[in-house]
C-alpha positions in Angstrom: 219.2 269.2 120.6 218.6 266.0 119.6 219.7 264.5 116.1 217.3 262.6 113.9 219.0 258.9 115.1 218.2 259.9 118.8 214.6 260.7 117.8 214.6 257.7 115.7 215.6 255.6 118.5 213.1 257.0 120.9 210.3 256.3 118.1 211.2 252.7 117.2 211.2 251.9 121.7 207.5 252.6 121.4 207.0 250.6 117.9 209.1 247.6 118.6 207.0 245.2 121.1 209.9 243.5 123.1 207.6 241.3 125.7 206.2 238.6 123.6 203.3 238.5 126.0 202.0 241.7 124.6 202.8 240.5 121.1 200.4 237.7 121.9 197.8 240.3 123.8 197.9 242.8 120.5 197.8 239.7 118.1 194.5 238.6 120.1 193.1 242.1 119.8 193.7 242.5 116.3 192.3 239.1 115.4 189.2 239.2 117.6 188.9 242.9 115.9 189.3 241.2 112.3 186.5 238.5 113.3 184.4 240.7 114.3 184.1 243.2 111.0 183.9 239.7 108.2 180.8 238.6 111.1 179.1 241.9 110.5 179.8 241.9 107.0 178.0 238.4 106.8 175.3 239.5 109.1 174.4 242.2 106.6 174.4 240.4 103.5 172.8 237.4 104.8 169.7 240.3 106.5 169.4 242.1 103.0 169.3 238.5 101.0 166.3 237.6 103.7 164.2 240.6 103.1 164.4 241.5 99.2 161.4 242.2 98.0 159.4 241.0 100.6 157.6 243.1 103.8 157.0 240.3 106.0 155.6 242.5 108.4 152.7 244.0 106.1 151.2 239.8 105.3 149.3 238.3 108.0 150.6 235.1 109.9 147.5 233.2 108.5 148.3 234.2 104.8 150.3 231.7 102.9 153.2 232.2 101.5 153.4 230.8 98.2 154.6 231.2 94.6 150.8 231.5 93.8 148.5 233.3 95.6 145.8 231.4 97.2 142.1 233.1 96.4 140.2 234.7 98.9 137.0 234.3 99.3 135.4 237.9 100.7 132.1 238.4 102.5 130.1 238.7 99.9 130.8 235.4 98.4 133.3 236.7 95.6 136.8 234.7 95.0 140.2 235.8 93.5 143.5 236.0 93.9 143.8 240.1 93.6 141.6 242.8 93.9 141.2 246.2 92.7 138.8 249.2 92.9 135.8 249.7 90.7 137.3 253.6 91.2 140.9 253.1 91.0 142.9 251.7 88.0 145.7 249.2 90.2 144.9 245.9 91.4 146.6 244.3 94.7 146.9 241.2 96.6 144.2 240.7 99.0 146.4 241.3 102.0 148.2 244.3 100.8 147.4 247.5 102.6 146.1 249.1 99.9 143.4 246.6 99.2 142.7 247.0 102.4 141.5 250.7 102.1 138.7 249.6 99.8 135.3 249.6 100.3 133.7 246.3 100.6 130.9 247.6 98.1 133.8 248.9 95.6 136.2 245.9 95.8 136.8 243.8 92.3 138.2 240.4 92.2 140.3 238.7 89.5 141.4 235.0 89.4 144.7 236.0 87.9 147.0 238.9 86.4 146.0 238.5 83.0 142.3 238.9 83.9 143.1 242.0 85.9 145.6 243.2 83.1 142.9 242.6 80.2 140.2 244.9 82.2 143.0 248.1 82.2 144.2 247.4 86.0 148.3 247.6 86.2 150.0 246.4 89.4 150.1 248.4 92.6 153.7 249.6 93.3 153.4 249.4 97.0 151.8 245.6 97.1 154.9 243.3 97.4 154.8 240.1 95.6 153.2 241.2 92.8 
């Protein structure tokens, strides 16, 4: 029967690396894993930072990205920065999916948010950038 000291010596042989080449290899592997972990953390934090609050896939490339939307002129010659429906109570940016679902004959155009609010409209929650 093995004593506790004999078992510890056997385990110690597995744990202790006696060859410097093995130690260098293990150190390199460990450093690579740590570097990969921190690069992943940085990548994820940058990805969240760049897309927070704006869904760029919903905005057409022809639409300028500015802090104040440029007025849009529709087919009927109406212009404004925000659009709502005669039948609804929400206002949207012209490129939002909700604004695109409004029929042309039902569109109401507003020059700014204050005008829309004054007429009883509230911002659409699914329209990023409002």
